[in-house]
C-alpha positions in Angstrom: -35.0 -12.0 6.7 -33.8 -13.7 10.1 -33.5 -11.1 12.9 -29.9 -9.4 13.2 -28.2 -8.1 16.1 -29.4 -4.7 17.1 -25.9 -3.2 16.6 -26.3 -3.6 12.5 -28.8 -0.8 12.5 -25.9 1.5 13.7 -23.5 0.5 11.1 -23.0 3.1 8.1 -21.5 3.0 4.9 -18.9 4.6 2.6 -21.1 6.6 0.0 -18.3 6.8 -2.5 -18.5 3.1 -3.4 -22.5 3.5 -3.8 -21.8 6.4 -6.0 -19.4 4.4 -8.0 -22.0 1.6 -8.5 -24.4 4.3 -9.7 -21.9 5.9 -12.1 -20.8 2.5 -13.4 -24.6 1.6 -14.3 -25.1 5.1 -15.9 -22.1 4.4 -18.3 -24.4 1.9 -20.1 -26.0 5.1 -21.6 -23.7 8.0 -21.3 -20.1 9.1 -20.6 -19.3 9.4 -16.9 -16.4 11.7 -15.4 -15.2 9.9 -12.2 -14.4 12.2 -9.4 -16.3 10.3 -6.7 -13.8 7.6 -5.5 -10.7 8.4 -3.6 -8.2 6.3 -5.6 -5.2 7.5 -7.4 -5.7 6.9 -11.2 -1.9 6.1 -11.5 -0.8 2.3 -12.1 1.2 0.6 -9.3 4.9 1.3 -9.9 6.3 -1.7 -12.0 9.0 -2.6 -9.5 6.2 -3.2 -7.0 4.4 -5.5 -9.4 7.5 -7.2 -10.1 8.4 -8.0 -6.3 4.7 -9.5 -5.9 5.2 -11.6 -8.9 8.6 -12.9 -7.6 6.9 -13.5 -4.1 4.5 -15.7 -5.6 7.0 -17.7 -7.5 9.2 -17.9 -4.6 6.2 -19.4 -2.4 5.0 -16.5 -0.4 1.5 -17.8 -0.7 1.1 -18.9 2.8 -0.1 -17.9 6.3 2.1 -15.2 8.1 2.4 -13.9 11.4 -0.8 -12.0 12.3 1.1 -8.6 13.1 2.9 -9.0 9.9 6.2 -10.2 8.3 9.0 -9.1 10.4 10.8 -7.8 7.3 8.0 -5.5 6.6 7.7 -4.5 10.0 11.1 -3.4 10.2 10.7 -1.6 6.9 7.6 0.3 8.1 9.3 1.4 11.3 12.2 2.6 9.3 10.3 4.4 6.4 7.7 5.9 8.9 10.0 7.0 11.2 12.2 8.6 8.8 9.0 10.5 7.3 8.0 11.7 10.9 11.5 12.5 12.3 11.0 9.9 15.2 12.2 6.6 16.2 9.8 3.5 15.9 10.4 0.0 16.4 9.1 -3.3 14.4 7.3 -4.5 17.4 5.1 -1.6 17.3 3.9 -2.2 13.8 0.8 -4.3 12.8 0.2 -4.9 9.0 -3.3 -4.9 8.1 -5.5 -5.7 4.8 -6.0 -2.2 4.1 -6.1 1.0 6.5 -9.7 0.7 7.7 -8.9 -2.4 9.8 -6.5 -0.2 11.9 -9.4 2.3 13.0 -11.9 -0.6 13.3 -9.6 -2.6 15.5 -8.6 0.4 17.5 -12.2 1.4 18.2 -13.0 -2.4 19.0 -9.9 -2.4 21.6 -10.7 1.0 23.2 -14.2 2.2 23.1 -17.1 0.5 25.5 -20.8 1.5 25.7 -21.2 5.0 26.0 -17.5 6.0 25.8 -17.0 9.3 24.0 -15.0 9.5 20.8 -14.1 13.1 19.3 -13.7 12.8 15.4 -13.7 15.4 12.6 -16.8 16.3 10.6 -17.0 16.5 7.9 -14.7 13.6 7.8 -14.1 9.9 6.6 -17.7 8.4 7.2 -16.3 5.2 8.8 -15.2 6.9 12.1 -18.7 7.5 12.9 -19.8 4.3 11.6 -17.5 2.3 13.7 -17.9 4.4 16.9 -21.6 3.8 16.8 -21.3 0.2 16.0 -19.2 -0.4 19.1 -21.8 1.5 21.3 -19.7 4.6 21.6 -20.9 8.1 21.5 -19.7 10.1 18.3 -18.7 13.7 19.4 -18.0 15.7 16.1 -15.7 18.6 16.1 -16.6 20.9 13.1 -14.0 21.7 10.4 -14.8 25.3 9.3 -14.1 26.7 5.9 -12.7 30.0 7.3 -9.9 28.0 9.0 -9.1 26.0 6.1 -10.8 23.1 7.3 -8.3 22.5 10.3 -9.4 21.5 13.4 -10.0 24.3 15.9 -7.9 22.7 18.8 -9.5 25.1 21.4 -12.8 23.8 20.3 -11.9 20.2 20.3 -10.4 20.6 23.8 -13.8 21.9 25.1 -15.3 18.6 23.8 -13.0 16.4 25.7 -14.2 15.3 29.1 -13.8 12.2 31.4 -15.9 10.0 29.2 -13.8 10.7 26.2 -11.8 7.7 25.4 -10.4 8.4 21.9 -9.7 11.5 19.8 -9.4 10.9 16.1 -7.5 13.3 13.8 -6.9 13.2 9.9 -4.2 15.2 8.3 -4.1 15.7 5.4 -7.7 15.4 5.6 -10.4 13.7 3.7 -12.8 15.2 2.3 -11.3 18.7 2.7 -7.6 18.6 1.8 -7.2 20.6 5.1 -3.7 20.2 7.0 -3.0 20.4 10.6 0.0 22.7 11.7 2.5 21.9 14.6 0.8 24.3 16.9 -2.6 22.6 16.2 -0.9 19.1 16.8 0.7 20.5 20.0 -2.7 21.5 21.3 -4.4 18.3 20.5 -1.5 16.2 22.0 -1.7 18.4 25.3 -5.5 17.7 25.6 -5.0 14.1 25.2 -2.3 14.0 27.7 -4.4 16.1 30.2 -7.4 13.7 30.1 -5.2 10.6 29.5 -7.3 9.6 26.4 -6.0 8.0 23.1 -5.3 9.6 19.9 -5.7 7.8 16.5 -3.9 9.7 13.9 -5.1 9.0 10.6 -2.0 9.9 8.3 -3.0 7.6 5.2 -2.3 10.8 3.0 0.9 11.9 4.8 2.8 12.0 1.5 0.0 13.8 -0.4 1.0 17.1 0.8 1.7 20.2 -1.7 3.5 22.6 0.4 5.9 22.5 3.4 6.9 19.6 5.6 4.5 16.7 6.9 3.8 17.4 10.5 2.7 14.2 12.7 1.4 14.4 16.1 4.0 11.7 16.7 6.5 14.4 16.9 5.6 14.7 20.6 7.1 11.7 22.3 5.3 12.2 25.5 2.0 11.2 23.7 3.5 8.0 22.2 1.9 5.7 25.1 -1.5 6.6 23.9 -1.1 7.0 20.2 -1.9 5.1 17.2 -0.8 6.0 13.8 -2.8 4.8 10.8 -0.9 4.7 7.3 -0.6 2.4 4.4 0.3 1.8 0.8 -3.0 2.5 -0.9 -2.7 6.4 -1.6 1.2 6.8 -1.5 2.2 4.1 -4.0 -1.2 3.7 -6.0 -1.9 0.2 -4.3 -5.5 0.7 -3.5 -6.7 -2.8 -4.6 -3.6 -4.6 -2.8 -5.1 -3.9 0.4 -2.2 -3.5 2.8 -2.2 -0.7 5.6 -0.4 -0.6 9.0 -0.8 0.9 12.6 2.0 2.1 14.7 1.3 2.0 18.6 2.9 1.1 21.7 4.0 -2.6 21.9 1.1 -3.8 24.4 -1.5 -2.3 22.0 0.2 -3.7 19.0 -0.3 -7.3 20.5 -3.9 -6.7 21.3 -4.7 -5.6 17.6 -2.8 -8.4 16.3 -4.9 -10.7 18.4 -8.0 -9.1 17.0 -6.7 -9.7 13.5 -6.1 -13.3 14.5 -9.8 -13.6 15.2 -11.0 -11.7 12.2 -8.9 -12.2 9.0 -5.9 -14.4 10.6 -3.4 -12.2 8.6 -2.6 -9.8 5.6 -1.5 -11.8 2.2 2.0 -12.7 2.3 3.1 -11.9 -1.3 1.3 -8.5 -1.2 3.6 -7.7 2.1 6.7 -8.7 -0.1 5.7 -6.2 -2.6 5.2 -3.6 0.0 9.0 -4.1 1.3 9.9 -3.3 -2.3 7.7 -0.2 -2.3 9.2 1.1 0.9 12.8 0.5 0.1 12.7 0.8 -3.8 13.0 4.0 -5.9 10.7 7.0 -4.8 10.7 8.8 -8.0 7.2 7.3 -8.9 5.5 8.6 -5.7 7.2 12.0 -6.3 6.0 12.2 -9.9 2.4 11.4 -8.7 2.4 14.2 -6.2 3.5 16.7 -8.6 0.9 15.6 -11.1 -1.9 15.9 -8.4 -0.6 19.4 -7.5 -1.0 20.4 -11.3 -4.6 18.7 -11.3 -5.2 20.7 -8.0 -4.6 23.9 -9.6 -6.6 23.3 -12.6 -9.6 22.2 -10.7 -9.7 24.9 -8.2 -9.1 27.5 -10.5 -12.0 26.0 -12.7 -14.6 25.5 -9.6 -14.0 29.1 -8.5 -15.1 30.3 -12.0 -18.5 28.4 -11.5 -21.1 30.9 -10.5 -22.2 30.0 -6.9 -19.2 28.0 -6.2 -16.5 29.0 -3.7 -13.5 26.5 -3.3 -10.5 26.8 -1.3 -6.9 25.5 -2.2 -6.5 22.2 -0.4 -2.9 22.0 0.8 -3.0 18.0 0.9 -4.8 14.8 -0.3 -6.5 15.0 -4.0 -9.8 16.4 -3.2 -11.3 19.7 -3.8 -14.5 20.6 -1.3 -16.2 23.6 -2.8 -19.0 25.5 -1.0 -21.9 25.2 -3.2 -24.4 27.2 -1.3 -24.5 30.2 -3.6 -26.2 28.1 -6.2 -29.2 27.9 -4.2 -29.4 24.2 -4.7 -29.1 21.9 -1.9 -25.7 19.9 -2.2 -27.4 16.4 -2.2 -29.7 17.4 -5.1 -26.8 19.1 -7.0 -24.6 16.0 -6.6 -27.4 14.0 -7.9 -28.1 16.3 -11.0 -24.4 16.4 -11.7 -24.3 12.7 -12.0 -27.6 12.0 -13.6 -27.9 15.0 -16.0 -24.2 15.8 -16.8 -22.2 12.7 -16.2 -20.1 13.9 -13.5 -19.9 11.8 -10.3 -19.1 13.4 -7.3 -20.2 13.3 -3.5 -22.4 15.8 -1.5 -20.7 17.1 1.4 -23.3 15.4 3.7 -21.8 12.1 2.7 -19.0 13.2 5.4 -21.1 14.3 8.1 -23.7 17.0 9.2 -21.2 19.7 8.9 -20.6 18.7 5.4 -23.9 20.4 4.3 -23.5 23.0 1.7 -20.3 21.4 0.0 -19.5 19.0 -2.6 -16.4 16.8 -2.8 -14.6 16.3 -6.0 -11.6 13.7 -6.4 -8.9 15.0 -8.7 -7.5 11.6 -9.3 -8.2 11.9 -12.8 -6.7 13.5 -15.8 -6.5 17.3 -16.7 -8.6 16.7 -19.8 -11.2 14.9 -17.9 -11.1 17.4 -14.9 -11.7 20.2 -17.7 -14.5 18.4 -19.2 -16.3 17.9 -16.0 -15.8 21.6 -15.0 -17.3 22.4 -18.6 -20.2 20.1 -17.8 -20.7 21.7 -14.2 -20.9 25.1 -15.8 -23.3 24.2 -18.4 -25.6 22.5 -15.8 -25.8 25.5 -13.7 -26.1 27.8 -16.6 -29.3 26.0 -17.4 
């Protein structure tokens, strides 16, 4: 192989996709219950699909503006602002092919060699991967089970210093289902303002919340000059394969991210953007029904996991993941996840896939039917009963 740039050695991956490939390969000889991938198992609502078909028929099959179609920018500004109870402007919105480009482009725009980035651990693995790829220094803030996997804002503040360029937060959180409250967000905002660093708020699970009202750090207007919000259509509207996300940020930063997009993927597909306008402006009942079903599944899986000897599982407040502590089994979480897949046909992820502080935990996605969740629970119990 030809010599690659040294930075390629620093580029990580998202283990869920590796596990999915292994699980698919195993399906040639055994049934597998898929609890590894973070993808709603619901069909994209019909009215959204119909809008995409109309858009193709109407000729929305050509290049669009790098920042996104103006009508979708306006729809996102209105919808996202309504959810967060703040005012956004269309010029602040950049439409991207999925949510990951928002985090990647933000890190590309902000982080220079040896700049520090504080991020949650256990957390979405692409944070650390992109920080290291860009030559930054990842600074993990530990999410503790005892706090319901909420960031300890005071601990985070102690990690921030003049070298800190960016703070990443994620609520509701992957992989733990933890949710930050208003006071947590207030303290984090104060820390960012005190050190004049940026905040990337990953709010992709903003509508996957089971109790109370969604709290966004954008509720503190003084932070807006240093804030980038990441959200999208994959989770809320069951549109993972459509690949449409968005960032909301100061206009000057939006112009920079749009320029990065011009240099990388030109723009997001026009006909999918037209479908996203319909997603935001059309009926919301499919979203509400999906979240209600996820709440039902959450209760089933948490109760079932807490009956498994050696497992201890907190009830997640958001997203669609259960993150039980499995130290009581006496089995390394990586070994246990491998055995659950290979011996029992239950695809799940070791907590270490989400960082060092995920050791001792396993992530189960409950984006699967109650029948399959109960089947997985029976198999887990049988494996550990030995």
